[in-house]
C-alpha positions as CSV (number, residue, x, y, z in Angstrom):
1,M,0.1,0.3,-0.1
2,K,1.0,3.4,-1.1
3,V,0.8,6.0,2.0
4,L,0.9,9.7,1.3
5,V,2.4,10.7,5.0
6,V,2.1,14.6,5.9
7,E,4.0,15.3,8.8
8,D,5.7,18.6,9.4
9,N,7.7,17.2,12.9
10,P,11.0,15.3,11.5
11,I,10.4,12.5,14.8
12,N,7.0,11.8,13.9
13,M,7.6,11.8,10.4
14,K,10.2,8.9,10.9
15,L,8.3,7.3,13.8
16,L,5.3,6.7,11.2
17,K,7.8,5.6,8.2
18,L,9.7,3.3,10.3
19,V,6.2,1.9,11.3
20,L,4.8,1.9,7.8
21,K,7.9,0.0,6.3
22,K,7.7,-2.8,9.4
23,Y,4.2,-3.3,8.1
24,G,5.5,-3.5,3.8
25,H,4.0,-0.2,2.7
26,V,5.8,2.8,1.2
27,A,5.5,6.1,2.8
28,I,5.4,9.2,0.7
29,E,6.3,12.6,2.5
30,A,4.8,16.0,2.5
31,V,5.7,18.2,5.2
32,K,3.4,21.1,3.8
33,G,-0.3,21.2,2.8
34,G,0.3,22.2,-0.3
35,E,3.2,19.5,-1.1
36,A,0.5,17.2,0.0
37,L,-1.9,18.0,-2.2
38,A,0.7,17.7,-5.3
39,K,1.9,14.9,-4.2
40,A,-2.1,13.4,-3.7
41,G,-2.3,14.2,-7.4
42,S,1.0,12.8,-9.2
43,E,1.4,9.7,-6.3
44,K,-2.4,8.6,-6.0
45,P,-1.8,7.0,-2.7
46,D,-3.8,4.6,-0.9
47,L,-4.0,6.1,2.4
48,I,-2.9,9.5,3.5
49,L,-2.0,10.0,7.6
50,M,-2.6,13.5,7.5
51,D,-1.1,16.2,10.6
52,I,-3.7,19.1,11.0
53,Q,-1.1,21.9,12.3
54,L,1.0,21.9,8.8
55,P,2.9,25.6,8.4
56,D,1.2,26.9,5.4
57,M,-2.0,25.2,4.5
58,D,-3.9,23.7,7.9
59,G,-5.1,19.4,7.5
60,L,-8.3,20.6,7.4
61,E,-8.3,22.5,4.2
62,T,-5.6,20.7,2.9
63,T,-8.0,17.2,3.2
64,R,-11.0,19.3,1.5
65,R,-8.8,20.1,-1.4
66,I,-7.3,16.7,-1.6
67,R,-11.4,15.4,-1.7
68,K,-12.3,17.8,-4.2
69,L,-9.9,15.2,-6.5
70,A,-12.3,13.3,-8.0
71,F,-9.8,10.0,-7.9
72,M,-8.9,10.6,-4.2
73,K,-13.0,10.9,-3.2
74,N,-12.6,7.1,-1.5
75,V,-9.3,7.3,-0.4
76,P,-9.2,6.8,3.7
77,I,-7.5,9.9,5.1
78,I,-6.8,9.6,8.8
79,A,-5.8,13.0,10.7
80,I,-3.0,12.4,13.4
81,T,-3.4,15.8,15.4
82,S,-2.0,17.1,19.0
83,N,-5.3,18.7,19.1
84,A,-7.5,16.9,21.0
85,M,-10.2,19.6,22.0
86,A,-14.1,19.1,22.5
87,G,-15.5,19.5,18.7
88,D,-12.1,19.3,17.0
89,R,-13.2,15.4,15.9
90,E,-16.1,16.6,14.5
91,K,-14.0,19.2,12.6
92,V,-11.9,17.0,11.1
93,M,-14.4,14.5,10.3
94,E,-16.4,17.5,8.7
95,A,-13.2,18.3,6.6
96,G,-13.8,14.6,4.8
97,C,-11.1,12.8,7.0
98,N,-12.3,9.2,7.8
99,G,-11.0,8.5,11.3
100,Y,-9.0,10.7,13.9
101,F,-5.7,9.7,16.2
102,E,-4.5,11.7,18.7
103,K,-0.6,12.2,19.2
104,P,1.4,10.9,20.8
105,I,1.1,8.0,18.7
106,D,1.7,4.5,20.1
107,P,4.0,3.0,17.2
108,L,2.7,-0.8,18.7
109,T,-0.9,0.0,17.9
110,I,-1.0,2.3,15.1
111,M,-1.3,0.2,12.0
112,G,-4.3,-2.2,13.9
113,D,-5.6,1.0,14.2
114,I,-5.3,2.4,10.9
115,E,-6.5,-1.2,9.4
116,K,-10.1,-0.9,11.4
117,I,-10.3,3.1,9.8
118,I,-9.9,1.5,6.2
119,K,-12.4,-1.6,7.0
120,G,-15.0,0.9,8.2
121,A,-14.5,3.2,5.1
122,K,-14.8,0.8,2.8
123,S,-17.9,-0.8,4.4
């Protein structure tokens, strides 16, 4: 599976890439929303892991724009964010995400959690 990882924190990016590689997935990096939008178009990933707080365009707006691409309408997008305030989950889902994880992620359980969301998105 080809996974677009949108994350501006180098430590979080490295951790997500290591976990994805361990499970046989290919990670494509993007550190800004605009870069993520371009790579979603050119790379056509099977899954997107989206940080919400990005330096240029936030992850919610990036998700909305990616969802406008016809071939990206059904690709699962999972938000990974440190935003854990009341109402944040709803904002993430309204923007077009299929799921939501709070940071810090648990590298031992994250793939199982991702697979549950993907299965839910396809059913």
